[in-house]
C-alpha positions as CSV (number, residue, x, y, z in Angstrom):
1,M,89.1,62.7,143.5
2,R,86.5,65.0,145.6
3,A,86.3,68.5,145.5
4,A,85.9,68.8,149.5
5,S,89.1,66.8,150.1
6,P,92.4,69.2,150.6
7,L,94.1,66.9,148.3
8,L,92.5,68.3,144.9
9,L,94.4,71.5,144.2
10,P,97.8,70.8,145.9
11,L,97.7,67.9,143.8
12,A,97.4,69.8,141.1
13,G,100.4,72.3,142.2
14,L,103.0,70.7,143.7
15,M,106.6,70.7,142.3
16,A,106.7,67.1,141.0
17,R,109.7,65.2,139.4
18,P,109.4,61.2,138.7
19,T,111.2,59.7,141.0
20,R,113.7,57.2,138.4
21,A,115.0,61.0,136.8
22,A,118.9,59.8,137.3
23,E,118.2,56.9,135.6
24,A,116.6,57.7,132.5
25,P,118.4,58.2,129.4
26,V,118.6,61.9,127.7
27,L,116.4,62.2,124.6
28,E,116.7,65.3,122.0
29,I,113.7,67.2,121.2
30,A,114.2,70.1,118.1
31,V,111.1,72.8,117.4
32,D,111.3,73.6,113.5
33,L,109.8,77.5,114.1
34,N,109.6,78.4,110.5
35,T,107.8,75.1,109.6
36,T,103.8,75.8,110.5
37,Y,100.8,74.1,110.4
38,Q,97.3,74.9,111.6
39,T,96.3,77.5,114.3
40,I,94.8,76.5,117.6
41,D,91.3,78.0,118.2
42,G,91.3,76.1,121.9
43,F,90.2,72.9,123.9
44,G,86.8,72.8,125.3
45,F,83.4,71.0,126.4
46,S,79.8,70.9,126.5
47,E,77.0,71.4,129.2
48,A,74.2,70.5,127.0
49,F,70.7,68.6,128.1
50,Q,70.8,70.5,131.3
51,R,74.1,69.0,132.4
52,A,75.6,73.0,133.4
53,K,72.9,72.4,136.3
54,G,75.2,69.8,137.9
55,I,77.6,73.3,138.2
56,V,74.9,75.6,139.0
57,N,73.0,73.4,141.7
58,L,76.5,72.8,143.4
59,P,76.6,74.6,147.4
60,E,79.4,76.9,147.9
61,P,82.3,76.5,147.9
62,Q,82.8,73.7,145.8
63,R,80.7,75.5,143.0
64,T,83.3,78.2,142.8
65,A,86.0,75.7,142.6
66,L,84.4,73.7,140.2
67,V,84.1,76.3,137.9
68,D,87.7,77.4,138.5
69,L,88.7,74.0,138.0
70,L,87.6,74.1,134.5
71,F,88.5,77.5,133.6
72,N,91.5,78.5,135.5
73,A,94.5,78.7,133.4
74,T,97.2,78.8,135.8
75,S,95.8,76.0,138.4
76,G,92.9,74.3,136.6
77,A,92.6,72.6,133.2
78,G,92.6,76.3,131.2
79,F,89.6,75.2,128.9
80,T,88.7,78.2,126.1
81,I,85.7,77.2,124.0
82,V,81.8,76.1,125.8
83,R,80.1,74.6,123.1
84,N,75.9,75.5,124.2
85,G,72.7,73.2,123.0
86,I,70.2,75.2,121.5
87,G,67.0,74.0,122.6
88,S,64.2,72.8,120.6
89,S,62.1,70.6,122.9
90,P,58.5,72.2,124.3
91,N,59.1,71.6,127.9
92,S,62.1,70.4,130.1
93,T,61.1,67.2,130.7
94,N,63.7,64.8,131.6
95,D,67.1,66.8,130.6
96,W,65.5,68.0,127.6
97,M,66.7,71.9,126.1
98,N,63.4,74.1,126.1
99,T,62.9,75.8,123.1
100,I,62.6,79.9,123.3
101,E,59.4,79.1,120.3
102,P,57.2,76.7,122.5
103,Q,54.2,78.0,120.5
104,A,54.3,77.5,116.4
105,P,53.0,80.5,114.4
106,A,50.4,79.6,111.5
107,R,52.8,80.2,108.9
108,P,56.5,80.2,108.5
109,N,56.6,84.1,107.7
110,D,54.0,85.2,110.8
111,E,56.0,87.0,113.5
112,P,57.2,84.3,115.9
113,T,56.5,84.9,120.0
114,Y,59.6,84.3,121.9
115,V,59.8,83.0,125.7
116,W,63.4,83.2,127.3
117,D,64.1,82.3,130.8
118,G,67.4,83.7,131.3
119,K,68.9,80.5,131.9
120,D,69.3,78.1,128.9
121,S,69.1,74.9,131.4
122,G,72.1,76.7,133.4
123,Q,74.3,76.8,130.3
124,L,74.0,81.0,130.3
125,W,75.2,81.1,133.9
126,V,78.3,78.2,133.2
127,S,79.1,80.9,129.9
128,Q,79.2,83.9,132.4
129,Q,81.7,82.1,134.4
130,A,83.6,81.7,131.7
131,V,83.4,84.7,130.2
132,K,85.0,85.9,133.9
133,Y,87.8,83.6,133.2
134,G,88.7,85.3,129.6
135,V,87.3,82.9,127.8
136,K,86.1,84.3,124.3
137,T,84.8,81.4,122.2
138,F,81.5,80.0,122.2
139,Y,79.6,77.6,120.4
140,A,76.0,77.6,120.0
141,D,74.8,74.0,118.1
142,A,71.2,73.4,117.7
143,W,70.4,69.5,117.9
144,S,67.2,69.8,116.0
145,A,64.8,72.6,114.8
146,P,61.8,72.8,116.6
147,G,59.2,70.5,116.1
148,F,56.7,72.1,114.2
149,M,59.5,73.2,111.5
150,K,59.9,69.3,110.3
151,N,58.3,67.0,108.7
152,N,57.8,64.8,111.9
153,S,56.3,67.8,113.6
154,N,58.6,66.5,116.7
155,D,62.1,68.2,117.4
156,A,62.9,64.0,118.3
157,D,63.5,61.2,116.5
158,G,65.0,62.4,113.5
159,G,63.2,64.2,110.8
160,A,64.2,66.9,108.3
161,L,63.7,70.5,108.0
162,C,60.5,71.6,105.8
163,G,62.0,73.0,103.2
164,S,65.1,71.5,102.3
165,P,65.6,70.2,99.0
166,G,63.5,66.8,98.7
167,V,61.4,67.5,101.9
168,D,58.0,69.2,101.4
169,C,55.9,69.9,104.1
170,T,51.9,71.3,103.8
171,T,52.9,73.5,106.5
172,G,55.4,75.4,103.9
173,D,59.2,76.3,103.7
174,W,60.6,76.7,107.4
175,R,64.0,77.3,106.2
176,Q,64.1,80.7,106.9
177,A,62.2,80.7,110.4
178,Y,64.6,78.3,111.5
179,A,67.8,80.6,110.5
180,N,66.1,83.5,112.5
181,Y,65.5,81.0,115.2
182,L,69.1,80.5,115.7
183,V,69.7,84.0,115.5
184,K,67.7,85.2,118.1
185,N,69.9,82.4,120.3
186,V,73.0,84.3,119.7
187,Q,71.3,88.1,120.3
188,L,69.8,86.6,123.5
189,Y,73.2,85.3,124.5
190,R,74.9,89.0,123.5
191,D,72.3,90.4,125.5
192,N,73.1,88.6,128.7
193,G,76.9,89.3,128.1
194,V,78.1,86.5,126.2
195,N,79.2,86.8,122.5
196,I,78.5,83.4,120.5
197,T,81.5,83.0,118.0
198,H,80.3,80.2,116.3
199,L,76.8,79.0,115.5
200,G,75.6,75.6,114.1
201,F,72.5,73.9,113.4
202,L,73.1,70.5,113.1
203,N,74.2,67.5,115.4
204,E,74.8,64.1,114.1
205,P,72.3,64.6,111.2
206,D,73.4,61.4,110.0
207,F,71.6,60.0,113.5
208,Q,68.3,59.2,114.3
209,T,67.4,59.1,118.3
210,A,64.8,59.3,120.5
211,Y,65.9,62.7,121.7
212,A,66.4,65.9,119.9
213,S,67.5,64.9,116.5
214,M,67.5,65.9,112.8
215,Q,68.8,64.4,109.8
216,M,70.5,66.2,106.9
217,D,72.8,65.0,104.1
218,G,75.6,67.3,102.9
219,K,73.6,68.9,100.1
220,Q,70.8,70.1,102.2
221,A,73.1,71.2,104.8
222,A,75.1,73.4,101.7
223,D,71.4,74.4,101.3
224,F,70.6,75.5,104.8
225,I,74.0,77.7,105.1
226,K,73.0,79.7,101.9
227,V,70.2,80.7,104.4
228,L,72.0,80.9,107.8
229,Q,74.9,82.8,106.6
230,P,73.1,86.1,105.0
231,T,70.7,86.2,107.9
232,L,73.3,86.6,110.4
233,L,75.0,89.3,107.8
234,A,71.2,90.8,107.9
235,N,71.4,90.8,111.5
236,N,75.0,92.6,112.1
237,L,76.3,89.5,113.3
238,S,78.9,89.0,110.5
239,D,81.7,87.9,113.7
240,V,79.7,85.0,114.0
241,H,80.9,82.0,112.2
242,V,78.8,79.1,110.8
243,A,79.8,75.8,112.1
244,C,78.7,72.5,110.0
245,C,77.9,69.5,110.4
246,D,78.9,67.8,113.6
247,A,78.5,64.4,112.1
248,T,78.7,61.1,113.9
249,G,82.1,60.3,112.4
250,W,84.9,61.3,110.8
251,A,84.2,59.5,107.5
252,T,80.6,61.1,107.2
253,Q,81.6,64.6,107.8
254,R,84.2,63.9,104.9
255,T,81.1,62.7,102.8
256,M,79.2,65.9,104.2
257,I,82.0,68.5,103.6
258,N,82.8,67.3,100.0
259,D,78.7,67.8,98.9
260,I,79.2,71.7,100.4
261,V,82.0,72.0,98.6
262,A,80.7,70.8,95.2
263,A,77.7,73.1,96.0
264,G,79.9,76.4,96.7
265,A,78.7,76.6,99.9
266,E,82.4,76.3,101.4
267,P,83.2,79.8,101.3
268,L,80.2,80.6,103.8
269,L,81.3,78.3,106.7
270,G,83.6,79.5,108.9
271,V,84.5,75.8,110.7
272,V,84.1,72.5,109.9
273,T,82.8,70.1,113.1
274,S,83.1,66.9,113.2
275,H,82.1,64.1,116.1
276,I,84.4,60.7,115.9
277,Y,82.2,58.1,117.7
278,T,81.5,56.0,114.1
279,S,84.7,56.3,112.5
280,K,88.2,57.9,113.9
281,I,90.3,60.9,112.8
282,D,92.5,59.3,109.9
283,G,93.5,62.2,108.2
284,P,93.0,65.9,107.6
285,L,89.4,66.7,106.2
286,P,89.5,68.0,102.5
287,T,88.6,71.6,103.3
288,T,89.8,75.2,103.2
289,R,87.8,75.9,106.7
290,K,89.6,75.1,110.2
291,V,88.4,71.8,111.4
292,W,87.4,71.0,115.0
293,E,86.8,67.7,116.9
294,S,83.6,68.7,118.4
295,E,82.6,65.9,120.6
296,T,83.9,62.8,121.9
297,A,83.7,60.6,124.8
298,D,84.1,57.2,126.3
299,L,80.5,56.0,125.9
300,G,81.0,52.6,126.4
301,G,82.9,52.6,129.9
302,R,81.9,52.7,133.1
303,W,83.1,55.9,135.8
304,S,86.5,55.8,136.2
305,T,88.8,58.1,137.2
306,A,92.2,56.5,136.2
307,W,95.2,57.9,134.6
308,F,96.9,54.8,133.2
309,S,95.4,51.2,133.7
310,A,98.6,49.0,133.5
311,N,97.2,45.5,133.9
312,A,94.7,46.1,130.9
313,S,97.3,48.1,128.5
314,A,99.5,45.0,128.8
315,A,96.3,42.9,128.3
316,N,95.7,45.4,124.9
317,D,92.1,45.6,126.9
318,T,91.3,49.2,124.5
319,K,87.8,49.0,126.4
320,A,89.2,49.2,129.6
321,T,91.7,51.6,128.8
322,A,89.4,54.0,127.1
323,G,89.0,56.6,129.4
324,D,92.0,56.5,130.8
325,G,94.0,60.2,131.1
326,L,96.9,59.0,129.0
327,T,94.7,57.4,126.3
328,W,93.1,60.6,125.8
329,A,96.1,62.8,126.0
330,R,97.4,60.2,122.9
331,N,94.2,61.0,121.1
332,I,94.5,64.7,121.8
333,H,98.0,64.3,119.8
334,T,96.2,62.1,117.1
335,A,93.8,64.9,116.4
336,L,96.3,67.4,116.1
337,T,98.7,65.9,114.0
338,T,97.2,63.5,111.8
339,G,93.6,65.6,111.7
340,N,95.3,69.3,111.6
341,V,92.0,70.4,114.2
342,S,92.2,73.5,115.1
343,A,89.8,72.5,118.5
344,Y,89.5,69.3,120.2
345,L,86.0,69.7,122.6
346,W,85.0,66.4,124.9
347,W,81.1,65.9,125.0
348,V,80.0,67.0,128.9
349,A,82.1,68.4,131.9
350,T,80.2,67.1,134.6
351,Q,77.0,64.8,134.9
352,D,75.7,62.6,138.1
353,A,75.8,58.7,138.6
354,A,72.1,58.0,137.8
355,T,72.1,59.4,134.5
356,N,73.6,56.6,131.8
357,N,74.3,54.1,134.0
358,N,77.1,56.2,135.6
359,N,79.1,56.0,132.2
360,N,82.3,57.4,131.7
361,E,81.2,60.3,129.3
362,K,81.8,63.2,132.1
363,L,84.8,64.8,133.0
364,V,83.8,65.6,136.6
365,L,80.8,63.7,138.6
366,V,78.8,65.6,140.5
367,G,76.4,64.8,143.4
368,N,75.7,65.2,147.0
369,G,77.2,68.5,146.9
370,T,80.5,67.6,146.0
371,Y,82.4,66.6,142.9
372,T,85.2,63.9,142.1
373,V,87.1,64.5,138.9
374,A,88.8,61.9,136.1
375,R,92.4,62.4,135.7
376,R,91.4,62.7,131.7
377,L,90.6,66.4,132.5
378,W,94.3,66.7,133.3
379,A,95.3,65.1,129.9
380,F,93.3,68.2,128.6
381,A,95.2,70.3,131.0
382,Q,98.5,69.4,129.4
383,Y,97.6,71.3,126.2
384,S,95.1,73.7,127.1
385,R,96.9,75.6,129.8
386,V,100.1,76.1,127.5
387,V,98.1,76.2,124.0
388,R,96.6,79.2,124.2
389,P,93.7,80.4,121.3
390,G,95.8,81.8,118.2
391,A,98.7,79.6,118.7
392,V,100.1,78.0,115.5
393,R,101.3,74.3,115.2
394,V,104.8,74.2,114.2
395,A,107.1,71.2,113.3
396,V,108.8,69.2,116.2
397,T,111.3,65.9,116.1
398,S,112.5,63.3,118.2
399,R,114.7,60.9,117.7
400,S,112.4,58.2,120.0
401,S,110.0,55.9,118.9
402,V,108.1,56.3,122.4
403,L,107.8,59.7,122.7
404,R,104.9,61.5,120.9
405,T,105.6,65.0,120.1
406,T,103.6,68.6,119.4
407,A,104.9,71.8,119.6
408,F,103.5,75.4,119.2
409,R,104.0,79.1,118.6
410,N,101.9,81.1,120.9
411,A,100.4,84.7,120.1
412,D,102.6,86.0,122.5
413,G,105.6,84.6,121.2
414,A,106.2,81.8,123.6
415,V,106.5,78.1,122.3
416,A,104.8,75.1,124.3
417,V,105.9,71.4,123.8
418,V,103.9,69.1,124.6
419,V,105.1,65.2,124.9
420,I,103.9,61.9,125.8
421,N,105.9,59.1,127.0
422,D,104.3,55.6,125.8
423,G,107.5,53.9,127.2
424,G,107.4,52.2,130.7
425,T,110.7,53.8,131.9
426,D,111.0,57.6,132.1
427,A,112.7,59.9,129.8
428,A,114.8,62.6,130.1
429,V,114.5,65.2,127.4
430,V,116.5,67.9,126.1
431,V,114.4,70.9,124.4
432,D,115.2,73.1,121.8
433,A,112.7,75.7,121.6
434,G,114.0,77.4,118.6
435,L,114.2,80.5,120.5
436,R,117.2,82.8,121.1
437,E,118.0,84.8,124.3
438,A,118.3,88.3,123.0
439,S,120.9,89.7,125.5
440,A,122.3,88.8,129.1
441,A,119.9,91.4,130.6
442,S,116.7,89.8,128.8
443,P,116.4,86.2,129.3
444,L,114.4,83.5,128.1
445,T,112.6,81.9,131.0
446,A,111.0,78.2,131.3
447,Q,108.1,76.6,133.0
448,A,107.5,72.8,132.8
449,W,104.7,70.8,134.4
450,I,103.6,67.2,134.6
451,T,100.7,64.5,134.8
452,D,101.6,60.8,135.5
453,A,100.9,58.0,137.8
454,T,101.2,60.4,141.2
455,H,101.2,64.6,139.7
456,N,98.2,66.2,138.1
457,M,99.7,69.2,136.1
458,G,102.3,69.5,138.4
459,S,105.3,72.0,138.3
460,T,108.7,70.4,137.5
461,A,111.8,72.8,137.6
462,V,113.6,73.1,134.1
463,A,116.1,75.3,133.3
464,V,116.8,77.1,130.1
465,A,119.9,78.7,128.0
466,A,120.3,81.2,126.0
467,N,120.3,79.2,123.1
468,G,116.9,78.1,123.8
469,T,117.7,74.8,125.4
470,V,115.6,73.5,128.0
471,T,117.5,71.1,130.3
472,G,116.0,69.2,133.2
473,A,112.7,67.6,132.2
474,V,111.9,64.3,132.7
475,V,108.9,62.7,131.3
476,A,107.7,59.9,133.4
477,A,106.8,56.6,132.1
478,H,103.2,56.6,130.5
479,G,103.1,60.5,131.9
480,V,102.8,63.7,129.5
481,L,105.1,66.8,130.2
482,S,104.5,70.4,128.8
483,V,107.0,72.6,128.5
484,V,106.5,76.6,128.0
485,V,109.9,78.9,126.9
486,R,108.7,82.7,126.7
487,P,110.8,85.4,125.0
488,P,111.8,88.6,126.8
489,K,109.4,90.7,127.7
């Protein structure tokens, strides 16, 4: 679906109703507001490795339309977290993220010379647009320290931070210099109107690769956390939360957080972050901190905009369905319920067809002055538009084996319920939102949206009674329904 087409935004906003609603069995869903789980920080994406330029370089009005698609909470996806890459490379060759310290000081304690281009590979501009839409959560994450701070003298190909336990370098101990470097990035963004709220110093530290990368184990990460967090405090940045460690998979991150806890560094952390490439979410991580799923994507599939691949699903071809919108709705559900995550982030929002053989790691394909949207973006929208930052997940039950349900109490008191229909037939649902009308003069109100084979977050009419019961909602076969019930103002 291309931005230039008049179908893009109208399709997202059409009044929608599954065609077989009259035949659908009625299923009851009940929300329990007294049983609470994790607080939600939001849903988001990255535009690291110069992907942000895919947005910045679009002509108008396509550029504005794409920004609106990503951040508008009424007609777009309503994303609320942006994850930016902190550069470490000596220049911007290929898709490298350039460092703000291209010249190495002679010694770790020497005064650094910072060079700021005011663009940060396009990430600053995208972040500034996000601010205009009310986004308040920005995660700045480094893939590596600059090469001169590492034992391999290269920001790529793994290597370790000089001065970390077990890493002795002839150039000295660069841990404090690296902490200062990270803090400087935060300060530069703040000087340009973007408040970085979360700061990470690692990305996939268990993985050595030809692009920016740096290896650490949990004990070494704990050691650096004890350097970074005091550095933030010393620079009056107590509101910036340290994040760690963006491991390649849930199992590795579990090992790392266990080491961090054992080393006494957990209280210095703001959030535990993990990817889910090498191992999936199989339960909560062992921490008292919030947990974010901070990067995931369909790296192996070819570019696809599909919502539900029926034939592949029937054949149990999970590779063919890995990029489907419905698959990602289910993945988000699992992360929220099994992993108790407070945030769920996709890898990159945009990418062109030439990069990585036009694979499925993006939400939006950009090129030739326009863009095409994968329908997994609307799977995110079904959550991010209705489950806003500060929402608390609450208990919800249904008596159906084909429905996956989650419920949330937003900070404004509204109750959001997201329902996924795994079945092959439409399902009419009655939702008890757990709210009660104060008086006839102050009624409850309700809205609902669906994404399915023919709708992208399409509005669908529902009714709400004084006892908080929502009727008239139908979840299409292999579709997603989001319902919001608001208390009187």
